C-alpha positions as CSV (number, residue, x, y, z in Angstrom):
1,M,22.6,-14.6,-6.7
2,I,21.1,-10.4,-5.9
3,E,18.3,-11.2,-3.4
4,A,15.6,-8.5,-3.5
5,T,16.0,-7.0,-0.1
6,L,17.7,-4.2,1.8
7,S,20.5,-4.4,3.7
8,E,23.2,-1.4,4.8
9,R,24.7,-1.5,1.1
10,T,22.1,-1.4,-0.6
11,L,20.2,1.3,1.3
12,S,22.9,3.8,0.6
13,S,23.2,2.8,-2.8
14,V,19.3,3.2,-4.2
15,P,19.2,6.2,-6.2
16,S,16.9,9.1,-4.2
17,Q,15.6,12.4,-5.7
18,S,13.7,13.0,-2.0
19,P,15.0,15.8,-0.2
20,P,18.0,15.3,2.8
21,L,16.3,14.1,5.8
22,N,17.1,17.3,7.5
23,K,15.9,19.8,5.3
24,S,12.2,20.2,4.8
25,P,9.7,18.6,1.4
26,Y,8.2,21.9,0.5
27,V,9.6,25.7,1.3
28,A,7.3,28.8,0.6
29,T,7.5,32.3,0.3
30,T,5.7,34.6,2.4
31,A,3.7,35.2,-0.5
32,E,3.4,32.0,-1.9
33,A,2.7,31.2,1.7
34,L,-0.2,33.5,1.9
35,G,-1.3,32.6,-1.6
36,N,-2.0,29.0,-0.4
37,Y,-4.3,30.4,2.5
38,Q,-6.5,32.1,0.2
39,A,-6.5,29.3,-2.7
40,N,-7.1,26.9,-0.2
41,E,-11.4,26.4,0.4
42,A,-10.8,23.9,2.9
43,R,-8.4,25.7,5.0
44,T,-9.7,26.0,8.5
45,W,-10.4,23.8,11.3
46,Y,-13.2,26.7,12.7
47,K,-14.5,29.7,13.9
48,D,-16.5,31.0,16.3
49,S,-20.2,32.1,15.9
50,V,-20.6,29.5,13.3
51,D,-23.1,27.3,12.8
52,A,-22.1,23.3,13.8
53,N,-24.7,22.0,10.9
54,D,-24.2,25.0,8.2
55,P,-25.4,22.8,5.1
56,V,-22.5,24.4,3.4
57,S,-20.2,22.9,6.1
58,K,-16.9,25.4,4.9
59,Y,-15.0,24.2,8.3
60,A,-13.9,21.3,9.1
61,F,-15.3,21.0,12.3
62,Q,-18.8,21.3,10.0
63,R,-17.8,18.5,8.1
64,L,-16.5,16.2,10.3
65,R,-20.2,16.1,11.6
66,K,-21.5,15.2,8.6
67,T,-21.8,11.0,8.3
68,W,-19.1,10.2,5.3
69,F,-15.7,12.7,5.3
70,T,-14.8,13.9,1.7
71,P,-11.6,15.8,1.3
72,E,-10.9,18.6,-0.6
73,I,-8.2,17.2,-2.9
74,N,-6.0,19.2,-5.5
75,P,-4.6,16.2,-7.8
76,K,-1.1,16.7,-9.1
77,F,-2.3,15.0,-12.2
78,K,-5.2,12.8,-14.5
79,L,-5.4,9.5,-14.6
80,R,-7.0,8.1,-18.4
81,R,-9.8,5.8,-19.1
82,D,-7.5,4.3,-21.3
83,D,-4.8,4.0,-19.1
84,K,-4.0,0.7,-18.0
85,F,-4.0,0.4,-14.2
86,Y,-1.8,-1.8,-11.9
87,A,-2.5,-2.3,-8.0
88,I,-0.8,-3.6,-5.7
89,G,-0.3,-3.2,-1.8
90,S,-2.7,-4.4,1.1
91,C,-6.4,-5.1,0.4
92,F,-7.0,-0.9,-1.1
93,A,-5.6,-2.3,-3.8
94,R,-8.4,-5.1,-4.3
95,G,-11.0,-2.8,-4.1
96,L,-9.7,-0.1,-6.2
97,E,-9.4,-2.9,-8.5
98,N,-13.0,-3.9,-8.3
99,A,-14.0,0.0,-8.7
100,L,-11.7,0.1,-12.3
101,A,-13.8,-2.9,-13.3
102,Q,-16.6,-2.0,-13.1
103,H,-16.1,1.4,-14.8
104,R,-14.7,-0.9,-17.5
105,M,-10.7,0.1,-17.9
106,A,-7.8,-2.2,-17.8
107,V,-6.8,-3.2,-14.7
108,E,-3.6,-5.7,-15.4
109,S,-3.4,-6.9,-11.6
110,A,-6.6,-8.1,-11.6
111,A,-5.5,-11.0,-13.5
112,P,-7.8,-13.7,-14.5
113,E,-5.5,-16.2,-13.6
114,F,-5.7,-15.0,-9.9
115,A,-9.4,-14.6,-10.0
116,R,-9.4,-19.3,-10.7
117,L,-7.0,-19.4,-8.1
118,Q,-9.1,-21.6,-4.9
119,A,-9.2,-20.1,-1.9
120,A,-9.7,-21.6,1.1
121,N,-12.6,-19.4,2.3
122,K,-15.0,-19.8,-0.2
123,E,-16.3,-16.3,0.5
124,V,-13.1,-14.6,-0.5
125,S,-11.4,-14.5,-4.1
126,G,-7.9,-15.7,-4.9
127,L,-7.0,-12.2,-5.8
128,G,-6.2,-11.9,-1.8
129,F,-3.2,-14.2,-2.3
130,T,-1.8,-11.1,-4.3
131,N,-2.0,-9.1,-1.1
132,K,1.8,-6.7,0.1
133,Y,1.3,-5.6,2.9
134,N,4.7,-3.3,3.3
135,T,7.0,-1.7,1.4
136,Y,9.8,-4.1,1.5
137,S,7.8,-7.0,0.2
138,I,6.3,-4.7,-2.8
139,L,9.7,-3.8,-3.7
140,N,10.4,-7.7,-3.3
141,E,8.1,-8.2,-5.9
142,L,8.4,-5.7,-8.4
143,R,12.7,-6.2,-8.4
144,W,11.9,-10.5,-9.0
145,A,9.3,-10.0,-12.1
146,L,11.6,-6.5,-13.3
147,D,14.8,-6.3,-12.4
148,P,17.2,-9.2,-14.6
149,D,19.8,-9.5,-11.8
150,A,17.5,-9.6,-8.8
151,D,16.6,-13.6,-8.2
152,F,14.3,-14.8,-6.3
153,P,15.6,-16.4,-3.0
154,R,14.4,-20.3,-3.4
155,E,15.0,-20.6,-0.1
156,S,12.3,-18.7,1.5
157,I,10.0,-21.3,0.4
158,V,9.5,-23.3,3.7
159,Q,8.2,-26.8,4.2
160,L,4.8,-27.3,6.3
161,T,4.5,-30.4,6.3
162,K,5.2,-33.7,4.1
163,T,2.9,-33.0,1.1
164,T,2.9,-28.7,1.7
165,W,4.9,-25.6,1.1
166,D,4.5,-22.2,2.0
167,D,5.3,-19.0,0.3
168,P,6.1,-16.2,2.7
169,H,6.1,-13.9,-0.3
170,T,2.1,-13.8,-0.8
171,T,-1.1,-13.8,1.4
172,P,-2.1,-17.3,2.5
173,T,-5.7,-17.3,1.4
174,L,-5.0,-20.4,-0.2
175,E,-5.1,-23.6,0.3
176,F,-1.3,-24.6,1.1
177,A,-0.2,-26.9,-1.9
178,N,2.7,-29.3,-2.6
179,L,6.3,-28.1,-3.9
180,Q,5.2,-28.1,-7.5
181,E,2.2,-26.2,-7.4
182,T,3.6,-23.7,-5.3
183,L,6.5,-23.2,-7.4
184,E,4.1,-22.6,-10.5
185,R,1.6,-20.0,-8.7
186,R,5.4,-18.4,-7.7
187,A,5.9,-18.0,-11.2
188,L,2.2,-16.7,-12.1
189,M,2.8,-14.2,-9.3
190,Q,5.9,-12.8,-11.2
191,A,4.4,-13.1,-14.9
192,V,1.6,-10.6,-13.7
193,T,3.3,-8.7,-11.8
194,K,5.7,-7.5,-14.6
195,R,2.9,-6.8,-16.7
196,I,3.1,-3.5,-14.7
197,E,5.7,-2.4,-17.1
198,N,2.9,-1.3,-19.5
199,C,0.7,0.4,-16.9
200,R,0.8,4.3,-17.3
201,A,-1.2,4.7,-13.7
202,V,0.1,2.7,-10.2
203,I,-1.8,2.5,-7.8
204,L,0.0,1.8,-4.2
205,T,-1.3,0.6,-0.8
206,L,0.9,0.9,2.2
207,G,-0.3,-1.2,5.6
208,L,2.0,-2.3,8.0
209,A,5.6,-1.1,9.8
210,E,5.8,-4.4,11.4
211,V,7.5,-6.9,9.3
212,W,9.6,-10.3,10.0
213,R,12.7,-10.7,8.3
214,D,14.0,-14.7,6.8
215,V,17.0,-14.0,8.6
216,K,18.1,-17.7,6.8
217,A,17.5,-16.6,3.1
218,D,18.3,-12.6,3.8
219,V,14.9,-11.5,2.7
220,F,11.9,-9.7,4.1
221,I,8.6,-11.1,3.5
222,N,4.8,-10.8,3.3
223,R,3.7,-11.0,6.1
224,T,4.0,-13.2,10.5
225,P,5.6,-16.2,9.3
226,I,3.1,-19.4,9.8
227,P,3.2,-20.1,13.6
228,S,3.9,-23.5,13.6
229,L,7.2,-22.1,12.1
230,L,7.9,-20.3,14.8
231,K,7.9,-23.1,17.1
232,T,10.3,-25.4,14.8
233,E,12.1,-22.7,13.4
234,P,12.3,-20.0,16.5
235,D,15.9,-18.7,14.8
236,R,14.8,-18.7,11.4
237,Y,13.1,-15.6,11.9
238,E,13.1,-12.2,13.4
239,F,10.9,-9.3,13.9
240,H,11.4,-5.3,13.5
241,L,9.8,-2.4,13.6
242,T,11.1,-0.6,10.5
243,G,12.1,3.3,10.8
244,F,11.1,6.4,8.3
245,A,14.2,6.0,6.2
246,E,13.9,2.6,5.6
247,N,10.7,2.9,4.3
248,L,11.2,5.8,2.6
249,A,14.2,4.5,1.3
250,N,12.1,1.5,-0.5
251,L,10.0,3.8,-1.8
252,E,12.8,5.3,-3.3
253,A,13.7,2.1,-5.2
254,I,10.5,1.4,-6.3
255,H,10.0,5.1,-8.4
256,A,13.8,4.2,-9.8
257,L,12.5,0.3,-11.0
258,L,9.4,1.8,-12.3
259,T,11.7,4.6,-14.1
260,R,14.1,2.3,-15.6
261,Y,11.6,-0.8,-16.3
262,G,8.0,0.7,-16.1
263,H,5.6,2.8,-18.7
264,P,7.9,6.1,-19.8
265,D,4.9,8.2,-18.6
266,V,4.0,6.3,-15.4
267,H,2.0,8.0,-13.0
268,I,2.0,6.4,-9.6
269,V,-1.1,7.2,-6.7
270,V,0.1,6.4,-2.8
271,T,-2.2,5.3,-0.5
272,V,-2.2,4.6,3.2
273,S,-4.4,1.2,4.2
274,P,-6.8,2.3,6.9
275,I,-7.0,-1.5,8.4
276,P,-5.7,-1.5,11.8
277,L,-3.1,-4.4,12.8
278,M,-4.5,-7.2,13.6
279,N,-2.3,-8.4,15.7
280,T,1.3,-6.9,17.2
281,F,4.5,-8.5,18.0
282,S,6.0,-5.5,20.0
283,T,5.7,-4.4,23.6
284,M,3.0,-1.8,22.6
285,D,-0.5,-1.8,22.9
286,I,-2.5,-2.6,20.0
287,V,-4.2,0.9,19.7
288,V,-0.9,2.9,20.3
289,A,1.2,0.3,17.8
290,N,-1.2,0.8,15.0
291,T,-1.3,4.9,15.0
292,W,2.2,4.5,15.5
293,A,2.7,2.1,12.3
294,K,0.4,4.0,10.9
295,S,1.5,8.0,11.4
296,L,4.9,6.7,9.9
297,L,3.5,5.1,6.7
298,R,1.2,8.2,6.7
299,T,4.5,11.0,6.6
300,V,6.9,8.4,4.5
301,A,3.9,8.4,1.8
302,Q,3.7,12.2,1.9
303,E,8.0,12.4,2.1
304,W,7.7,10.5,-1.0
305,A,4.8,12.0,-2.8
306,T,6.4,15.6,-2.2
307,A,9.2,14.6,-3.8
308,H,8.0,13.5,-7.2
309,S,6.3,15.0,-10.3
310,N,4.6,11.8,-10.8
311,V,3.7,11.0,-7.2
312,D,1.0,12.0,-5.6
313,Y,-0.7,10.9,-2.0
314,F,-5.1,10.1,-2.3
315,P,-6.3,10.6,1.0
316,S,-8.6,7.1,1.7
317,Y,-6.7,6.5,5.6
318,E,-8.0,10.3,6.1
319,I,-11.2,9.5,4.9
320,V,-12.0,6.3,6.7
321,Q,-10.8,7.7,9.6
322,S,-12.4,10.9,9.9
323,S,-16.0,9.7,8.8
324,D,-19.2,8.2,11.1
325,R,-17.8,5.6,12.7
326,A,-21.3,3.2,12.6
327,A,-21.2,4.4,9.2
328,I,-17.8,3.3,7.8
329,W,-17.0,0.2,10.4
330,E,-18.5,-3.4,10.4
331,T,-18.5,-4.1,14.1
332,D,-15.0,-6.0,15.1
333,L,-13.7,-1.7,14.1
334,R,-10.9,-3.2,11.4
335,H,-13.2,-3.7,8.5
336,V,-14.7,-0.8,6.4
337,T,-18.3,-1.8,5.4
338,G,-19.3,-1.9,1.5
339,A,-21.1,1.5,1.9
340,G,-17.8,2.9,3.4
341,A,-14.9,1.4,1.0
342,Q,-17.8,2.4,-2.6
343,H,-17.3,6.2,-1.0
344,V,-14.0,6.3,-0.4
345,M,-13.4,4.9,-4.3
346,E,-16.3,7.2,-6.0
347,I,-13.5,10.2,-4.5
348,F,-10.4,8.5,-5.9
349,L,-12.5,7.6,-8.9
350,R,-14.4,11.3,-9.2
351,N,-10.4,12.9,-8.7
352,Y,-8.4,11.1,-10.6
353,L,-9.8,10.0,-13.8
354,E,-10.8,12.3,-16.9
């Protein structure tokens, strides 16, 4: 059985077109650098003797005073309205699905089969069940769905009570169910994920760099294990603060999978979720831990996008972080307001759709 996890062996064997870590991902001649400078209208942060409130807002210190930050974006490619879309990753993926669906575009990841699942919290959609929070769990799900040699590790599904089981590769937005229903949900997840092979447009959102590994099943999982399991099986799981090379290798493996099994003209937009960590299992202050994780994922995303002509980075993280805090965040400073989410989605659609 080939498990969908990355060991030292698989890390070294992942095909990669990204530049070596000791080489700059982008090098320009003097003429090219000066050309970049002249062409980039958003190149300067501040200038003396300029009115901070000038409505023209040519400089960053002016644009950052506005309620909603709108960055200059030069997308590598455009996505077509008749493309099939697939969004995978954390909750930004769900928001994008809604925005695309409202424009009557085909969104394969927003499968009606998921929407019909009964969420434990009546105020949320069953689609939250599909959230993927780290590069390991995204890669896992794609391997299990696309690679005929990658078998799902059945032993990673764990028993919680006499009648309920948990699939730690999903998000627990649904009521826990018996083993048969849990396995049926797993089969549904893989069947829907397989639809990505027909999608020209793939949007991938990175969320977490703190990851848990099931030692017994030898596989990284999607989220923190259920608290009761950490008490009853304290040696089963181990906590990882993952690094740059590991996450980049996962993204390169994802690119290789989609190149081999996906749409022949696949285009990938990668973004980083602005939603902060709820808790940290490290020794860091939660604010410090969150900054570390988002910085790492943001850098990995840029490196990956720079390495491939069919991968582009969309700055949802920067849009949220640079907008007015009172407007963009709910009172918990963790969830983006409806107006904020709409602003982000409008920028995406305006820049990437033909």
